[in-house]
Every structure is written in structure tokens, then in C-alpha cells.
C-alpha positions as CSV (number, residue, x, y, z in Angstrom):
1,M,-0.1,-0.3,0.1
2,N,1.0,3.4,0.0
3,L,1.4,5.5,2.8
4,K,-0.1,9.1,3.2
5,L,2.8,10.8,3.9
6,N,2.6,15.0,4.8
7,K,6.8,14.9,4.9
8,P,9.1,12.2,4.3
9,L,9.5,9.5,6.8
10,V,12.9,7.8,7.3
11,F,12.8,4.2,8.8
12,F,16.4,3.5,9.9
13,D,18.5,1.0,11.9
14,L,22.2,1.4,14.2
15,E,24.4,-1.3,14.7
16,T,26.5,0.2,17.8
17,T,29.2,-1.0,20.5
18,G,26.9,-1.7,23.2
19,V,23.5,-0.9,24.4
20,N,24.6,1.7,26.7
21,I,22.7,4.8,25.1
22,T,25.4,7.5,27.0
23,A,28.5,5.6,26.3
24,D,28.5,3.5,23.1
25,R,28.7,4.3,19.6
26,I,27.4,3.6,16.1
27,V,29.2,1.7,13.8
28,E,27.0,1.2,11.0
29,Y,23.5,3.0,10.1
30,A,21.1,2.5,7.5
31,F,18.4,5.3,7.0
32,V,15.6,4.8,4.0
33,K,13.6,7.8,3.4
34,Q,10.1,7.4,2.0
35,N,9.3,10.4,0.0
36,P,5.5,11.9,-0.4
37,D,5.8,11.1,-4.0
38,G,6.4,7.7,-3.5
39,S,10.4,7.8,-4.1
40,T,13.0,6.4,-1.8
41,E,16.4,7.3,-0.9
42,K,18.9,5.7,1.0
43,L,21.8,6.4,3.1
44,V,23.9,3.5,4.5
45,S,27.4,3.6,5.8
46,R,29.8,2.2,8.7
47,I,31.4,4.2,11.2
48,N,34.4,4.4,13.2
49,P,33.2,4.4,16.8
50,E,36.6,6.0,17.9
51,I,36.3,3.4,20.9
52,P,37.2,-0.6,20.8
53,I,33.8,-2.4,19.7
54,P,33.7,-5.4,22.4
55,V,33.8,-9.0,21.2
56,E,30.7,-10.0,22.6
57,T,29.1,-7.5,20.5
58,S,30.9,-8.4,17.3
59,L,29.7,-11.7,17.7
60,I,26.1,-10.6,17.4
61,H,26.4,-7.9,14.4
62,G,29.5,-8.9,12.8
63,I,31.3,-5.8,12.7
64,Y,34.7,-5.9,14.4
65,S,37.3,-2.8,14.9
66,K,39.4,-4.0,12.5
67,D,36.9,-3.7,9.8
68,V,35.5,0.4,10.9
69,K,39.5,1.9,11.2
70,D,39.4,3.3,7.8
71,A,35.7,4.1,8.2
72,P,34.7,8.0,8.7
73,T,34.2,9.1,12.4
74,F,30.1,10.4,13.0
75,K,31.8,13.8,13.2
76,E,32.8,13.4,9.4
77,V,29.2,12.1,8.2
78,S,27.2,14.3,10.9
79,K,26.1,17.4,8.7
80,D,25.2,15.4,6.0
81,L,23.3,13.1,7.8
82,A,21.8,15.8,9.6
83,R,20.5,17.3,6.3
84,F,19.1,13.8,5.0
85,L,17.0,13.7,8.4
86,E,16.0,17.4,8.2
87,G,12.4,17.7,8.1
88,C,11.6,14.0,8.0
89,D,9.4,11.9,10.4
90,L,11.4,8.6,11.9
91,G,10.0,5.3,12.2
92,G,11.7,2.3,12.7
93,F,11.6,-1.1,15.2
94,N,11.9,-0.4,19.0
95,I,13.9,3.3,18.1
96,V,11.9,4.7,20.8
97,R,13.7,3.1,23.9
98,F,17.0,3.2,21.8
99,D,18.1,4.2,18.4
100,V,16.4,7.6,18.4
101,P,18.4,8.7,22.3
102,L,21.5,7.3,20.9
103,L,21.6,8.9,17.5
104,M,20.6,12.3,19.9
105,E,23.5,11.5,21.7
106,E,25.8,11.3,19.0
107,F,24.6,14.3,17.5
108,N,24.7,16.5,20.5
109,R,28.6,14.7,21.1
110,V,29.3,16.9,17.4
111,G,27.4,19.9,18.6
112,I,24.2,19.6,16.6
113,D,21.2,20.2,18.0
114,F,19.1,17.1,16.6
115,D,15.6,18.3,17.5
116,I,12.7,15.4,17.5
117,T,10.2,17.8,18.9
118,K,8.2,18.1,15.9
119,R,8.7,14.9,14.5
120,N,6.4,11.8,14.6
121,L,8.2,9.0,15.8
122,I,6.8,5.9,13.9
123,D,8.1,2.4,16.2
124,A,6.5,-0.9,14.3
125,Q,7.9,-2.9,17.4
126,K,4.8,-1.1,19.8
127,I,2.2,-1.8,16.5
128,F,3.1,-5.4,16.7
129,H,3.0,-6.0,20.8
130,M,-0.5,-3.7,20.7
131,M,-2.0,-5.7,18.0
132,E,-0.6,-9.4,18.3
133,K,-1.8,-10.0,21.8
134,R,1.2,-12.4,23.5
135,N,-1.1,-13.4,26.6
136,L,-2.6,-16.9,27.3
137,S,-5.9,-16.5,25.7
138,A,-4.2,-15.5,22.5
139,A,-1.7,-18.2,22.6
140,F,-4.7,-20.6,23.2
141,K,-6.9,-19.2,20.3
142,F,-4.0,-19.4,17.9
143,Y,-2.6,-23.0,18.7
144,C,-5.9,-24.8,20.0
145,G,-8.2,-22.6,17.7
146,K,-10.5,-22.1,21.1
147,T,-11.7,-19.6,23.3
148,L,-10.1,-19.4,26.8
149,E,-13.1,-19.6,29.0
150,D,-12.5,-18.8,32.9
151,A,-9.1,-17.0,32.3
152,H,-7.2,-16.3,35.3
153,S,-8.7,-19.0,37.0
154,A,-6.0,-21.2,38.2
155,E,-7.2,-24.5,37.0
156,A,-8.2,-23.3,33.5
157,D,-5.4,-21.7,32.8
158,T,-3.3,-24.5,33.9
159,I,-5.1,-26.8,31.5
160,A,-5.1,-24.2,28.7
161,T,-1.2,-23.9,29.1
162,L,-0.6,-28.0,28.9
163,E,-2.9,-27.8,25.6
164,V,-1.0,-24.9,23.9
165,F,2.5,-27.0,24.8
166,K,1.4,-30.1,23.4
167,A,-0.1,-27.8,20.3
168,Q,3.8,-26.2,20.2
169,V,5.3,-29.4,19.8
170,E,3.3,-30.8,16.9
171,K,3.2,-27.8,15.3
172,Y,7.1,-27.2,15.3
173,E,8.9,-30.2,15.9
174,G,11.6,-30.9,13.4
175,E,11.8,-27.1,13.3
176,E,14.8,-25.0,14.2
177,A,14.7,-22.6,17.2
178,F,16.4,-18.9,16.8
179,D,17.0,-16.4,20.0
180,M,16.4,-12.9,19.6
181,K,19.7,-12.1,17.8
182,G,19.6,-15.0,15.1
183,N,21.7,-17.3,16.9
184,L,20.6,-21.3,16.2
185,L,19.1,-23.0,19.4
186,G,18.2,-26.1,18.3
187,T,16.0,-28.6,16.5
188,I,12.4,-29.0,18.4
189,Q,11.9,-32.4,19.6
190,N,9.3,-33.8,21.2
191,D,12.1,-34.4,24.3
192,M,11.8,-32.5,27.2
193,K,15.5,-32.2,27.7
194,V,15.9,-30.7,24.1
195,I,13.0,-28.3,24.3
196,D,14.4,-27.4,28.3
197,R,17.9,-26.7,26.7
198,I,15.9,-24.4,24.0
199,S,13.8,-22.7,25.7
200,S,15.8,-21.9,28.6
201,S,17.0,-18.3,28.9
202,N,20.8,-16.7,29.3
203,Q,20.1,-16.3,33.0
204,V,22.4,-17.4,35.4
205,D,20.2,-16.8,38.4
206,L,16.1,-17.0,38.3
207,A,16.2,-13.2,38.9
208,G,18.2,-12.2,36.0
209,R,21.0,-10.2,38.1
210,M,23.3,-12.4,36.3
211,V,23.5,-13.5,32.7
212,Y,25.6,-15.6,30.4
213,S,27.5,-13.8,27.3
214,E,27.4,-15.6,23.9
215,E,30.3,-17.3,25.1
216,G,28.7,-18.8,28.2
217,V,30.8,-16.2,30.7
218,P,28.7,-15.4,33.6
219,L,28.3,-11.4,33.8
220,I,26.9,-9.1,36.4
221,N,23.3,-8.0,35.2
222,F,22.8,-4.7,37.0
223,G,24.3,-2.0,38.6
224,K,27.8,-0.2,38.0
225,H,29.3,-3.6,37.4
226,K,26.9,-4.5,34.6
227,G,28.2,-6.4,31.6
228,K,31.5,-7.4,33.5
229,P,32.4,-10.8,34.1
230,V,31.4,-11.7,37.5
231,E,34.7,-13.6,38.1
232,E,36.4,-10.7,37.2
233,V,34.4,-8.3,39.3
234,L,34.9,-10.8,42.7
235,K,38.9,-10.5,41.6
236,R,38.7,-6.7,41.7
237,E,36.4,-6.3,44.4
238,P,36.4,-8.6,46.9
239,A,34.2,-6.9,49.1
240,Y,31.2,-7.4,46.2
241,Y,30.6,-10.9,47.4
242,D,29.9,-9.5,50.8
243,W,27.6,-6.6,49.6
244,V,25.6,-8.9,47.7
245,M,24.9,-11.6,50.6
246,R,24.3,-8.7,52.7
247,G,22.0,-7.6,50.7
248,D,18.0,-7.8,49.7
249,F,18.8,-9.9,47.1
250,P,17.1,-13.6,46.4
251,Q,18.1,-16.8,48.3
252,D,18.9,-17.9,44.5
253,T,21.1,-15.2,43.4
254,K,23.1,-15.3,46.3
255,R,23.5,-19.3,46.2
256,R,24.7,-18.8,42.2
257,L,27.0,-16.0,43.2
258,T,28.3,-18.5,46.2
259,Q,28.9,-21.1,43.7
260,I,30.9,-19.1,40.9
261,K,33.4,-17.9,44.2
262,L,33.8,-21.4,45.1
263,N,34.6,-22.8,41.7
264,M,37.0,-19.7,41.5
265,L,38.8,-21.3,44.9
266,K,39.0,-24.8,43.3
267,R,41.3,-23.6,40.7
């Protein structure tokens, strides 16, 4: 269909050195402008972030520091980019929480006031989540073709969940499963050990205070040490362990941290 546009709409995506909006930098961008007359324009470039790209991030988007060492810096392309975006609305997938604020940080860093107050922000992810419900009733309707009666009663919800799971196994058996980053997790099988391995998250503890990196290394997932290997933090700041043990953390978190510390002492 043709979009009804009063001004150009630019959809874009950023690849970055990480997920910290204020500290991380752009390493690649792609902007596609849809003009009111139906024509389109593209602006795609890799960027030298002027800081190292962490290996764990490179493993996600495939861009390493050596790949962008000769690329232009954001400052060098900023004026052309600002002109390309002038007078345009912005769109993308999950741009409101990440891409737009990070882009604004990059512009502010080079002295360009990138004002978004008069721009419409179109986030396709929000529309997706609003229109395609992800609750149990929606899953029951999708997989089982039935309406969930007495929703939110423990018995009805439990029976419905079991039916949904059976239907999922039947529907997806033999298909490959990927995580949100496109990594292959395995093939769906009618085998509970296999499904457990595929569907388990990257959390070390149930509360998610620690998570596994792409290489399986436990990382701190909160506070000032977020993103740092747990063992590295315990080595450099031994008091951190005692702080967690005395703090208002779940017992499972404390137990998992203790296991990591004991494994360190055994080496």
C-alpha cells in the first residue's frame, strides 16, 4: 500500500558498540527515506566509533574494530546525515527506547542540536505488541483454535497452558529455533531435555541479576558492574560478594554467586 505522508518518513536501524545509550557509539547505520511522492532514498554507512568494539558485541552484528578503522567518524558524516534527516519523521523497530536517544547523543556530542519535538516517531515494535497479543488467551486461540473460558482461574489457565504446549510441540517439531539475535538454539523435538535446553534463557540466576554472555561467561547484569564478568568483579572487588550476601537479593542469586566464587577457589 502507499503511505499517506505529509513529509518524508525515514526508517532506520543502528548497529552499535553496545547498549549503553550515553557511552556506546554507532558502528553502522542504514536510513531509508520514503518521500510523499512515493520515491525512496537510502543512506548506509559504517562508522569508526573511535572506541573499541567489544568482542561479545561483534559476535552479534559481525562488525569488528578492524572492519571500521578506516571508516569515517560520526563527526565527519554528521552534517550530511542531519541534512538527510531534516524535516523528516522517523521510524523503525524499537527506536523510541534505543535508536533515537542514541542517535541524539551522537549528534549532541558533535554539537548538532537534533530536535525531535516536531517529528513523528513511528515504532513498528509497539504496533506489533499492541495488535498481536502475547497472553495465554491469545496463545490458546492461535494454537488450539479455542476461546479460553474462565481466564485467570488457576485450573483453566493450567489446563490451557498444557494444551498450548502440546500444540506447540506438534506444530514446530523438526523446525530450527533461533534466539532474538538470530543464533541457532537447536531443533524442536518431542523431548523435554531438548526443549528445556532450547527454551531456557541466558540467566544465571532466576532473577536475572547475572546472565551468560555469548561465550557462556557469567556477567553481572545490574548496577555499576553491568556487563562485566562475575569472576573479574569478584577478583578486583572482593567486598562485592559480601555486599550481595548482606543485601536484599533472592537466595537463588546468592547461591549462584557463591557457586561461582567456590569454583574460583577450587582452581
